[in-house]
N, C-alpha and C positions, 0 to 999 in steps of 0.2 A: 478550797481557794476560789473555785468557780462560783460556789454558793455565796461567798463573801462578796465577790465582784457583782453578782446579781442584786444582792441586798443594797450595795452602795449605789448601783445604778437606779434602783427604785427610789431610794431616798433622794438622790439628785433630781429624779424626774418629778417627785412630789414637790420638792423645794422649787424647782424651775416653774412649775405651774403656779405656785403661790407668788413667786416673783413676777410672773407674767400678769397675774391679776392686779398686783400693785401698779405695774407700769401701765396697764390698760386704764386704770383709774386716773393716773397722771395724764395720759394722753387725752382722755375725755375732758379733763380740766383745761388743758392747753388749747385744744380745738374749740372748746366752748367760748373761750375769751379771745378768739382770733376771728378774722374775716375770711379765713381760708375757704369756707364753703362757696363763696361767690367767685372763686377763681376757676372752678370746674365748669366746663362747657355743658355737661349734662346733669350736674348735681341737682338742680332745681326740679328736673323731670322726676327723678327718683324720690326727692323729698315730697313732691306733690302726690306722687303715686302712693307712697306710704301713708300719707294722711288720708287720702281718698279711701284706701283699704280700711284704715282704722275706723273712719266714720261709717263706712258701709257695714262693717262687722257690728258696730254698736247699734246700727239701725236694723239688724237682723239679716243682712245679706252677707253671708260668709264668703261667697266667691263672686264678687261683682264682675260683670261681663262688659258693660258698655258705659262709656263716659261721654256725655253730650257737650262738654265744655270746650275741649281742644279739638282742632282739626275738623270742624263740622261734625263732630262725633267720632269717637275712636275706641278701639278695643285695647285698653292699656295693659291688659294681662295676657295678651296673646303673643305678640312678637318678642316681648321681653318676659320670659317665664316668671312664675310667682314668688320664688324663694326670697329674692332681694326685697320685693315689695312687702312681704309679710314680716321679714326681719326688720325693715325700716318702720313698719307700723308698730311692732313691739318696742323698738327703741323710742319712738315718739310717745308711746303709752308710758314707758318708764319716766321719760322727761316730764311729762304732764303730771305724773303721780308724785313727783318730788320737786315741787316749785321752789322750795328753800334752797335746793342744790343747783337747780337750773333756772336762773332768774329771767332769761329771755324767753321768747315765744317757743313753746314746746315743739312746734313744727321744725324749727331750726335746730333746737337743742338735740333733737333726735339724731341728727347727723353726727354730733359729738359722740353720742353713745354708740352709734354704728361704727365709728372709727375705732373706738375701744374694743368692740367685738371683733372687728377685722384683725386688730393686733393680737388679741388673745387667741383666736382660732389659729391664725397663721403661726404664731410662736409655739403653740402647743403641738402643731403638726411636725414642726422641726424637732421639738423635744421628744416626741414619740419616735421619729426616725433615728434620733441620736441614741435613744434607749435600745432600740433594736440593733444598732450598729456598734453598741458599747462605746460611744463617744459622747457622754452626757454633757461635759463642759462645752465642747464645740457646739452641741445642740442648743445650749442656753444662749451662747453668743450669736449663733446664726438665727435663732428665733427672734432675738432682739433686732438684729441687722435687717432681717427680711422686710419688716415694715418700712424701714428707712432706706432700702435700696432705691437708687434713682428711678428705676422703672416702676416700682411699687408706689412711690410717692406720685409719680406722673399720672398713673392710672386713677388713683384715688382723688387727688386734689386738682390736677390740671385738666384731665379729661372728665372727672366727676363720674366715671363709669363704675357705679357701686356694685352691680352684678359681677363685673370682671374682677373687682377687688376681692369679693368673696371667693371667686374661683381660684385666684392666686393664693388665697389663704388655705384652700383645700388641696391645691396641686401637689405640694411636697408629700402629702400623705399618699396620693395616688401614685406618685413617682416611686415612693418607697415600696408599695405593693407590687408595682411592675418589676422592680429590680429584685425584690425578694422572690418573686415567682420565677424569674429567669434563673436565679441561683438554686432554689430548692424545689420548685414545682409543686408547692403545697396548695391545697384547695382553698384555704382561708385567704391566701393572697390573690387568687383568681377572683374569688367573690368580692374581696376588698376593692379590686380594680373596677369591677362592674358597679359596685355601690358608689364609689367616689365619682365615677363618670355620671351616674344617675344624679348625684347631688349637684355636680357642675352643670348638667343639662337643665336642672331646675333653676339655675341662676341665669344662664345665657346660652341658648342652644348654638348660636352661630360661633361664639368664641370657644365653646367646648369642641366644636368641629375643628377649629384651629389647633386646640390642644391635642386632639387625636392625630392631626397631621404631624405635629411636632413629635409625638410619641412614635408614630410610624417611621419617621426619619431616624429617631434614636434607635429603634429596633433594627433597622437596616444597618446602621453604623455599628451597633453592638454585635450583630451577626458577623460582620466583616472583621471586627476587632478580636473576636473570640476564636478565630481559626488557629489550630495548632500547627506545628511545623509539618505534620503529615498531611495537612489539608483537610482534616476532618473537624467538624464542630465539636467543641467541648460538651460536657454533659448536659448543657441546656437544651440540646437536641432541637425539637420543634416547639419549644416553649414560646418563642417569639411569635410564631403563627397562632398559638393558642391564646396569647394575650390579645391579639387582634380580635378574636372572637369575644374575649372578655370586654373589650372596649365597645364593640358593636352591641353586646348584650346590655351594657349600660345605657346606650342610646335607645335600644328597644324598650327597656324598662320605663323610660320617660315618655313613652308613646302618647300618653294622655295630653301632654302639652307639646310634644315634639311634632306630631302630625299637624295640628292647627298652625304652628309657627312656620311650617314649611309651605303652607298653602297661602300664597299671597305675600305681602310685605316686600322687603328688599330682595328676598330669595327669588321672587317671580319677576322682578324688574331688573333684568340684567344690564340694561343700558345705564340706569342710575348707579347700579352696583359697580360697574366698570369705571365710571367716573370717580366714584368714591375710592376704589382700590388704588387708583393712580396716586392719590394723595398720601398713601401710607408707605411711601418709599422716600429715602432721603440720602444725601451724601454720607459716606462712611466717616468723613472728617467731621461732620456734625454729630453723628452718633457717638463718636469716641473722644470728642474734644471737650474737656472740662472747662476750658476758657469760654468756649461758645455757650456752654450751659450757664455760666455766671453772667455773661453779657446778654444772652438771649432771654434769661429769666425763667420763671417757673414753667412757661409753656413749651420750652425747648425740650425735645425728646432725646435724652442722654442715657446711653447704656451703661457707661462706666469704663474708663480706660483701664482701671485696675482689674476689673473682672475679665476683660479681654486678654490682658497680659497674663493673668493667672491661667486662663484657658490654654493659651499658647504654651506656657511653661508646663502645664499638665500633659498636653499632647506629647511633648518631648521627653518628659521624665516619668510619668505615671505608668502604672501597670495596665494591662489590657482592659480589664473591666472598668476601671476608673477613667481610662482614656476615652471611652465611648461618649460620655457626657460632655467632656471638653470639646471633642471634635464636632459633635452635634451643635453645641452652642456657637462655635466659630462659623459653621456653615450658615446657621440662622442669621447671625450678624451680617455676614457677607451678602446674604440674599435680600437684606433690607435696602441695599444700595440702589440708586437711580439706574445704574447700568444693568442691574439684574432684572429690573422691571421689563426691559425690552424683550427678555427671554421668557419671563414668567407669564406675560400677557398672552403668549401663544399656547399656554397649557390649558387643558380642560379645567373648568372651575376657577380660572384665574381671576374672575371678577370678585371672588370672595377671599382672595389671597392678600389680606391687609397685613403686610409683612412686619411693619413696625409693632404690631400687636403681638408678635411672637417673641419680642425681646425679653419680656419678664420671664417667659418659660426658659429661655436660654440662661438667664441669670440663675434660676432655680436649679437647672442641670449642673451649672458650675459649682454651686454650693454643695449639692448632693454628692458630686464627684469628689469633693474634699473628704466626705465621710469614707468613701471607697478607697481613697488614697492613704492607706494606713502606713505606708512606708515613708511618707513625708516627715522629715525631721521637725521637731518641735520649734526650733528657732525660725524655720521657714514658715511654719503655720502661724506663729505669732506675728511675723512680719507681714504676711499677706492679710491677716485679719486686721491689723492696724491700718494698712493701706485701704482695705475695703471700707473701714470706718471713715477714713478721710474722704473717700468717694461719696459716702452717704452724707457726710457733713456738707460737702459742696452742693449736693442736690437739695438737701433740707434748707440750706441758707437762702435759696431762691424763693422759698415760701414764707420766710420770716418777714413780717412787715417792717418797713423802714421807719414808719411813723405809726402813731396810735390809730388803729382802724376803728370805725364805728361799729356798734353792735349790729346784729343782723336786722333788728327792728329799725334802728336809726338809718341803716342803709336804704331801706325801702321808703321811709318817710322823706329822706333827702331826695330820692329819685322822684317821688310824687311832687315835690316842691319845684323841681327843675325841668320837668319834661312834658308838661301838659297832659300827663296820663290821667290824672283825676278829672280834668275837664272833658277829655275824650270819653272816659268811662261814663260820666254823667249823661252824655249825649246818646250813648248807645242804647238802641231799642232791641236789636236782633243779634248782631254779631259785630265784633271789632277786629280790625287788622292793624298790626304794628309793623310798619315798613321800615326795617333797619337791617341792612345786609350783614352787619357785623355780629350783633347780639341784640335780638328784639328789645330795644329800649331798656337795656340793662336789666334783664330778667323780668321785664314787664309782664310777660305772659303769666308768670307765677303771681305777681302782684294783683293781676286782674282775676285770678281764679281762687286763690287760697289764702290771701293775706288780709284783704279787707272787702269782703263780699265777693261775688262771682259774676263774671260776664262771659258769655260764649264768644269764642274766638276762632279765627281761621287758622291761626298758627299755634305753636306750642313748642315742646322739646321732644326729642326722640322721634324724628320725622319718619323713621322706618315703619312705624306703626300706622301711619296715616294711609287710608285708601285713596285720599285725594293728593297723594305725594306729587303726581305730575302737575296738577293745577298749582300746587304750592311752588314747585320749582319754576314753572312758567311765570307766575306773578312776581316772584323774587327776581328772576332774570329780566323781566320786562322793566322792573324798577331800576335794576343795575344798568341796563342798556338804553333806557329812555323811551321805551314803547309805552307811553303813558295812556294812549287811547285804549290799547289792549288792557293795560293794568286796571284802569278804573272800570271798564266794562266787565271784566271777569271778577273783580272784587264785588260788584253788585250782584253778579250771577251767584257768587259763593255766599251771599247773604250779609255782606259787610256794609251796613248803613253808615258806619263811622270808620275813618281811616286816619291814623296818626303816623306822620312821616318824619323821620329824622333826615334832614336834607343833606347832610354831609356824609352819609353812609353809603351812597351809591358806589358800587365797586368798579364800574367801567366808565360810564359817562357821567360827568358832574350833573347834579340835579338841575334841570331847567324849569324854573318856577313858572315862567310865562307859558311854556308849552303844557306843563302839568295842569296849570289853571284852566287852560282852554279845554283840555281833555276832560277834566273833572266837570266843568260846566256843561259840556256836551252830553255827558252821561247823567246829569241831574244833580251832581254834588255841589254843595256850597262851602266856601272857605269860612270857617267859624272862628278859628284862632290862628294866629301867626306870630310866634315869638321866637327870636333868635334862630336856632337851627331846627325848630319844631313847627309843624303846621298841621292843623286838624281840619279834615273835610267831613261833612255830614250830609246825608241824603234827606231832605225835608219831607219827602212823601212817606217816609217810613215812620210809623208810630208804634210798632210792635213787631211780632213775628210776621215775616212776609216770605213770599215766593216770587218767581218771575215767569211770565209767558214770553217766549222768545221766537223770533223768526230770523234765521240766518240766511244770508243771500248766497253763501257758497259752502262747499264741503271739501275738506282736504283728506285724502286717503293715503295712508302709508306712514312710515316712521318719520318722514320729513314734515308731517302735519304739525308737529310741535312748533317749528319755526314759521311755517306758512301762516298759521293762525295769529302768531305774535305780530307778524308784519301786516297782516290783513285781518283786523279784528272781526269783520263781518263774515269771516269764514270759520266754520266749526270743524273741529277734529272728528273724523269718523270713528265710530266705536270699533271698527274692524279694519285691518290693513288689507283685507282681501276684497278685490273689486267684485268678485262673483258672490259675495255674501249679501249683495244688494240687488234690488229689482230695478228694471228700467223705470218704473214709476217713481221709485225713491230717488234715483239719480236725476231724473228729469224734473223733479220738484225744485231743484236748485238752479239758479242762473249761472253759477260758475262751479266748476269742479277742478281741483288741483290733484295731480297724481305725483307723489314723490316718495320713493322707497316703498311702493305698493307691492302686493303679492296677488296671486290668483291660484285657484285650484285647477282651472282649465283655461288655457290661454285663449282658445277660440271663443269660449263663452264670455270671457272678460272683454275681448276685443269687440264682440257683438254688442255687449251692454253699453260700452262707451260710444260706439258708432251710433246706436239708436238714440242714446241720450243727446248726442250732438245734433242728430237729425231733428230732434224735438225742440231744438233751440238752445240747449245748454252749452255754454262755452267751456271747453276742456283745455286745461294747460298741463302738459306732461313734462315734468322736469327730467331730462334725459339721464342725469346722473343717478336717478333713483329707479331706472328701469331694471327689472330683475333679469337673470339669465334665462333664456328660452331653453327648456329641457330638450326640445327636438333638434334645434339648430346649433345649440351650445354657443349662441351669441346673445348679446344684450340687444334684444329686438322686440318692438311692439308696434302693431298697426303698420307694418312695412317699413318702419324707420329703425335704422341700426346705429348703435353707438360705437365709436372708435376712441381708444384711449389717447390722451395727450397730456403732457406736463409743461407748464409754463414756469420759467425761471424769472424771478424778480418782479415780473409784472405781466399784465395781459398785452397782447399785440393790439393794434388799432382795431376797434370794432366798427365795421362798416354796415350800415343799415339803410334800407330803402325808405323808411318812414322818418328817421330822425337824423340822417346824415352820418358823418364819421365821428366817432367818440374816442377821445384819448383819455385813458384812465391813469390815475396816479400809480406809482410803483407800489408793490406790496409792502405792508408794514414790516418792520425789522424782524418780528418774530414769525414771519410767514414768507420765507424766501421762495418756496415752491408751491405750485397749485396743481394738484393732480385732478384731472377732470376728463370730460369726453366732448367730442364734437359729433355731429349727426349726419348721416347719409340717408337718402331715400325720401326727402321732403318733396311734396308736390310744388311748393313755392318757397324759395329761400328768401328770407326777409332780413337776415343778418348773418355776417360771416367775418372771418379774419383771414389774412393771407400770411402764411409762414413758409418761407423758402419757395415761394411761387405756387404753393398749394393752397387751395381754398378750403377753409375749415368752417362749415356752417354751424351757427350756434342758435339760430332762431328761424322758425318758418312754419308753414302750414302742413298738415297731414292730409289724410284722405278726404277730409271734410273741412269746409271753410271754418267751422267752429272748433276744429281740433288744432291746437298749437303746441309746438315742441320748443323747449328752452334748454340749452346746454350751457357748458362752461361753469355749471353749478353757481350761477350768478345770485340766486336767492340766498343760498347759504353764505356766499361770500359777503353779501350785503348784511346778513344777520351778524357776522363776525366783525365787520369793519365799519358799517354804517356809511360807506362811501356814497357821497351825495350824487355823483354821476351815475353810479349803478342804480341807486334808488330812483333817480329820474327816468332812467331807461326802463326799469321794471314797471314804474307807474304808467309809462306810455304803452307798454306791451299788454299789461293786464287791465281788466275792466273794474278794478277795485283799488282802494288806496289805504294808506296807513291811518288816515283820519276818519275813515268810514266805520261806523259801528252798527251792530245789528239792532233791529227793533226789539225793545225789551220793555215789558209793562210790569210794574210792581203790583202784586196781588196780596192783600192781607190774608194771613193764615192764622189759625188757632192751633198751637202745638202744645201737647201735654206729654211730659216724660214720666212714665210709670216705672215700677221696679223692674219689670221685664217686658215692657212694651212702650211704643210711641204712638200717640193718637194725633192725627192731622186732619183738620177740617178745612176744606177749601171751597170757595165760591165758584171756581172755574175748572175747566178741564186742562190736562197737560201742563200742570204748573210745576216748575222746578222748585222743590221745597228747600233747596240748598243744604239738605241734610245728606251727609256722605252715606253711600250705600255700602253695606257689608254682607258677606255671604252668610252671616248668622241671621239675617232678617228674613222673615216670612210674612207675606201679606199681598194684597191686591194692589200692586203699584208697578211702575216701569222704572228702569234704570238707564241713564244715559251719561256717559263720561263720569261714572262713579258717583252720580248724584241721584237722589230719589225724586221721581216725578209722580204726582198724584192727580186724580180726576176730581170733579166736584163731589161734594158730600164728605163723609167721614171715612178715613182710611186708618185702619189699625194695623200696626206692624209689631209683631212679636219677635223675640230673639231667644236663642238658647245656646248652650255650650257647643262650639263648633267641632264637627267630626268626632263626636264622643265615642261612637261605636268603633270606628277605625282606630282611634287612640287606645281604647281598652284592649282591642284585639292585638294591637302591636305590643302593648305592655305584657299581655299574657304570653305572646310569642317570645318576648325577652326572658320571662320566667322559665319557659320551656327550654330555651337555648342554654341558659345558665345551668339549669338542673341537669340536662343531658351531659353538658361538659363536666360538671362535678362528678357524675357517675363515671364518665370516661377517665377522669383524673384519678379517682379512687381505684378503679380497676388497674390503671397503669402503674400505680404506686404499690398495689398489693403484692406481697411476696409470692413468687412463683413456686408452686408445689413440685 
């Protein structure tokens, strides 16, 4: 009887795989004739990366390291590991080889093939799980539904995150190995867990880390669910702990690309990561509301009300083992809420807890738990399956076009006709910037690099990979907030001789054409085209590759330098936040120094450096809110001045100053009811204060030297947020520089040649910023400042090689050793005792 059942299961498995293949072909055809590719925010990044890999392979470079086109030069294979790129390259190769089947550009048609592969792999993993669990029909149905689940569609088509889609196709198999090991403790399931995690790491290391956290939560819930009445764990024993080793072993196996991806990128930029993490929480009522999904369209992140209800029903009615997946899924859904963020942000590693990205994993756990729930009656199974299908239809309907959409080629041709992008492209000699806060001129970065010729750009897609990510964020924010003098100056610094602006896309302040024009002209740009909502500026001095020689009037030290330099463009951001990383001579070479959010190794050395620089004539402005805690006194104190905390409700009190009279500021904006800040004691001369309940709260004055000034109440940051004109006027009166002052910057022609594994730069002058992004894979005789390469006169040759190769290989070898030792341990543990 059992042999007959096994034979039937095998037949159904083979039949299911054949059906999956037919459905995959149908999906390829549907996607090929839709415009769904352009709905994904990251789709074009992965499309371009695949074509770049394909062309590199055909030119003899099997593992391309460096791409000069996006982000002032970028390592496209480093922070997004290679598997998705090579799969996409294969898909584009198939599309190009079959022009009769794929009539549009092969670059785009490759995406259609990719979708078919994602469906086929994902459905087959569910078929395999069903074969193991002896539920082949359910596996066939779930394999079909998995591709169309709301979160699966969202990841593939709305986010356009192709590596994550591959991971979601693999995850059901990984989850099968995990559960089978918990039940039976067999070596093959331990190895399977490690290998599937290796495969997922090859797609996206960061998301695989999130998968590992979800699995860890599941193992904890599983352990709690499997307590017997006597309080002892069931036969699974310590298998949950052994599985943690299997997961870690998978990460170690991927060491060759794991180690480079962890060195730099978003993982090393916690401030940017924290800002990004906050955007991955939303109201539960949005997550579970199908009406909101329909009205919000394809971009709305919808989990599925049916899936959640099924999980609740499973918690109440399923047996212990099946219950673990349902409970874990509910916990994950609840942790995606806005209210949960206030707690999660306090945890270690919270900056990488992008909780909405855990939702597809919760959906997979719910479906798998249906396999485990073998006591569920068939009518209930059929009913829930029908309702899950309805949920999928709701999500899928938001991606179906209401009108006939253009082909992918027609899409780009129409964009070129309506956006001035061709005109800007023809003007560009060195690098172009597309200023559009929403979506860089409708996928224009791809149009300029892989559709019709190629132009180097400051922007791109997949910004995590850019070593110039801070400059990119600053320039984008300066456009949004109207810091046009900073924007045009730094665009020239980053090599952009041509700038195409979409006027109506500024996110905070409406685009001020008059002020932008004045800023552009001051920096040497000329307005060349101005039609409707688009305007093009070009720098006439640039006729080819160029660099700049720059003299900054000031230096900002600390994490507050980001905003200081935006407000005062003639001030440069320091390469280090530590004061005592500089010499007196270096500090004294600037007319102005700003200290905001600074650090020091030794407070006495730091104070001595600032005092001597001030004595040498440098004006120092210390923003009191950024003074660090003094380790000896346990107070926020620097140069004898001490900070005291204060909170203002609804607005600042009257600001009384000796130089500018009394200043009444407007009430705080509606979204800023409280302002937590500090006032200062210990000034040698108080030049500004407020009175609160009869107490004087100084906010501005002199320190131990007439050139040392302290400013409190966090006025500079308040101005950066609100652009309050009265605060701006006060700051302009206090400091010796202004928003419209820009540094001395001279354009220098350069000869730049990109080879297969090197860059050759010829310069006529010393200390020239080449506007090429610096990377730790570079080797050569050059200097780096603010992540840009500076060269001296003559020819500079920069070579590059695979990053951290030895460390990666050793890590992978370590993974092999760990898994081997665990396999020996498992074999001995399972061996019969004599």
